C-alpha positions in Angstrom: -8.4 -25.7 4.6 -5.7 -27.5 2.5 -2.3 -27.8 4.0 -0.8 -25.7 1.2 -3.2 -22.8 2.0 -2.5 -23.2 5.7 1.3 -22.9 5.0 0.7 -19.7 3.0 -1.6 -18.2 5.6 0.7 -19.0 8.6 3.7 -17.8 6.7 2.1 -14.5 6.0 1.2 -14.1 9.7 4.7 -15.0 10.8 6.3 -12.7 8.2 4.1 -9.8 9.3 4.7 -10.4 13.0 8.4 -11.2 13.0 9.8 -10.0 9.7 10.5 -12.3 6.8 14.3 -12.6 7.5 13.6 -13.8 11.0 11.3 -16.7 9.9 12.6 -20.0 8.5 10.7 -22.9 6.9 11.4 -24.8 10.1 9.6 -22.0 12.1 6.6 -22.2 9.7 6.5 -26.0 10.0 6.7 -25.9 13.8 4.0 -23.2 13.9 1.7 -25.5 11.9 2.8 -28.6 13.8 3.8 -30.3 10.6 7.1 -31.8 9.6 9.5 -29.8 7.4 9.2 -32.6 4.9 5.4 -32.0 4.6 6.1 -28.3 4.0 8.7 -29.1 1.3 6.2 -31.3 -0.4 4.2 -28.2 -1.2 7.0 -25.6 -1.5 10.6 -26.1 -2.4 11.8 -23.2 -0.2 10.9 -20.0 1.5 11.3 -18.0 -1.7 8.5 -20.1 -3.3 6.2 -19.3 -0.4 7.0 -15.6 -0.7 6.3 -15.6 -4.4 2.9 -17.3 -3.9 2.0 -14.7 -1.2 2.9 -12.0 -3.6 0.6 -13.5 -6.3 -2.3 -13.4 -3.7 -1.4 -9.7 -2.9 -1.3 -8.9 -6.6 -4.7 -10.4 -7.2 -6.1 -8.5 -4.3 -4.9 -5.1 -5.5 -6.0 -5.8 -9.0 -9.5 -6.4 -7.6 -9.5 -3.3 -5.6 -8.4 -1.2 -8.5 -11.1 -2.5 -10.9 -12.4 0.9 -12.1 -16.0 1.2 -13.3 -16.2 2.3 -16.9 -20.0 2.4 -17.2 -20.6 5.2 -14.8 -18.9 8.3 -13.3 -16.5 7.9 -10.5 -17.5 9.3 -7.1 -15.8 10.4 -3.9 -17.1 7.1 -2.3 -15.2 5.2 -5.0 -12.0 7.2 -4.3 -12.3 6.5 -0.6 -12.8 2.8 -1.3 -9.7 2.7 -3.5 -7.6 4.4 -0.9 -8.9 2.5 2.1 -8.6 -0.8 0.2 -5.1 -0.3 -1.0 -3.9 0.6 2.5 -5.8 -2.4 3.9 -3.8 -4.5 1.4 -0.6 -2.9 2.5 -1.4 -3.8 6.1 -2.4 -7.4 5.4 0.9 -7.9 3.4 3.0 -5.4 5.3 6.1 -7.6 5.6 6.4 -7.3 1.8 6.9 -3.6 1.7 9.0 -3.5 4.9 11.7 -5.5 3.1 10.8 -5.0 -0.6 14.3 -4.2 -1.9 15.8 -7.3 -0.3 13.0 -9.6 -1.5 13.3 -8.3 -5.1 17.0 -8.7 -5.1 16.6 -12.3 -3.9 14.2 -13.5 -6.5 14.5 -12.6 -10.2 11.0 -13.8 -11.1 9.5 -11.8 -8.2 11.5 -8.7 -9.3 10.2 -9.1 -12.9 6.5 -9.6 -11.8 6.6 -6.8 -9.3 7.8 -4.4 -12.0 4.8 -5.4 -14.2 2.5 -5.1 -11.1 3.9 -1.6 -10.5 3.3 -0.5 -14.1 -0.3 -1.9 -13.9 -1.0 0.0 -10.7 0.4 3.2 -12.2 -1.9 2.8 -15.2 -4.9 2.2 -12.9 -4.0 5.3 -10.8 -3.7 7.4 -13.9 -7.1 6.1 -15.0 -8.6 7.1 -11.7 -7.3 10.6 -12.2 -8.9 10.7 -15.6 -12.2 9.5 -14.2 -12.0 12.1 -11.4 -11.6 14.8 -14.1 -14.5 13.4 -16.1 -16.7 13.6 -13.0 -15.7 17.2 -12.4 -13.9 16.4 -9.1 -10.5 17.6 -10.3 -9.4 19.7 -13.3 -8.4 17.8 -16.4 -4.6 17.3 -16.7 -2.3 16.7 -19.7 -1.1 13.1 -19.8 2.5 14.0 -18.8 1.2 15.6 -15.6 -1.2 12.8 -14.9 1.6 10.3 -15.2 3.8 12.3 -12.8 1.0 12.6 -10.3 0.3 8.8 -10.5 3.9 8.1 -9.8 3.9 10.5 -6.8 0.8 8.7 -5.4 2.4 5.3 -5.8 5.6 6.6 -4.1 3.6 7.9 -1.1 1.6 4.6 -0.8 4.6 2.3 -1.0 6.9 4.3 1.2 4.6 5.6 3.9 5.3 2.5 6.0 9.1 3.2 5.8 8.5 6.8 6.9 6.5 5.7 9.9 9.3 3.4 11.0 11.7 6.2 10.7 9.4 8.7 12.5 8.9 6.3 15.4 12.5 5.2 15.6 13.0 7.1 18.9 10.2 5.2 20.7 11.5 1.9 22.2 8.3 0.0 21.9 6.8 1.7 18.9 4.7 -0.7 16.7 2.9 0.2 13.5 -0.9 0.2 13.6 -3.5 0.1 10.8 -4.7 3.6 11.8 -1.2 5.0 11.5 -0.8 3.3 8.1 -4.0 4.8 6.8 -2.8 8.3 7.7 -0.9 8.0 4.4 -4.3 8.7 2.7 -3.9 12.3 4.0 -0.7 12.7 2.0 -2.2 11.2 -1.1 -5.2 13.5 -1.0 -2.9 16.4 -0.3 -1.3 15.8 -3.8 -4.7 16.4 -5.3 -5.5 19.7 -3.6 -4.1 22.0 -6.3 -6.3 20.4 -9.0 -9.6 20.2 -7.1 -12.6 22.0 -8.6 -14.5 24.4 -6.4 -17.6 22.2 -6.3 -15.6 19.4 -4.6 -12.9 21.2 -2.8 -14.6 21.3 0.6 -15.7 17.7 0.4 -12.2 16.4 -0.4 -10.6 18.5 2.3 -13.1 17.2 4.9 -12.3 13.6 3.7 -8.6 14.4 4.0 -9.0 15.7 7.5 -10.2 12.2 8.7 -6.7 10.9 8.0 -4.6 13.7 9.4 -1.4 12.1 10.8 -1.0 12.1 14.6 2.7 11.6 14.8 5.0 12.0 17.8 6.3 15.6 18.2 9.8 14.4 17.5 8.5 13.3 14.0 7.3 16.8 13.1 9.4 17.9 10.1 9.4 20.9 7.8 8.1 18.6 5.1 4.8 18.5 6.8 4.4 22.3 6.8 3.3 22.7 3.1 0.4 20.3 3.7 -0.9 22.5 6.5 -0.5 25.6 4.4 -2.2 24.1 1.5 -5.1 22.8 3.6 -5.7 26.1 5.2 -5.9 28.3 2.2 
């Protein structure tokens, strides 16, 4: 592996483990047992490293959301999209833990992340379209589909922040991939009012696999509508 790639990989590991603000370029160099000068030969500063990591994350999500146009979409496809997107969130979790700060610190990153967000919203909307074409959900007008796509995006990108808040009372609480993927339950909940009868039971069964198991102190009235909808 080239030194440049090692720097990116080690930086990602350290950012995820310690938080981006707690990691300096000296920490990264020491972790790799290279000189700071060697690191600066490849990257001018930490912001450059973060930007390159974002580009890798962006390519990964674009690959995950490559929607087949030559065949109907299936529930297996939907599961793959959701699992893959949350896997990506996990692998690059430092980014969404401190997103606002990172975007405020780098104008280019802020611009590119906005374009990335718009691209993801377009892909989510297309997934809803394909689900309707496959008879899994009812067709929706474009305005509603756009609103649903935004709601899905908000759940995906903010679920990690919610878990941090929900677990704040636990001294040694640490996020796990299983907990992160419980956000899929919330995403599928958004689709329940639009499911067709032929697929309703299948989607509810899929949704149940991701039911959140949060501490009792984290139970909030906001979770009650999900239970009510799911038990109709």
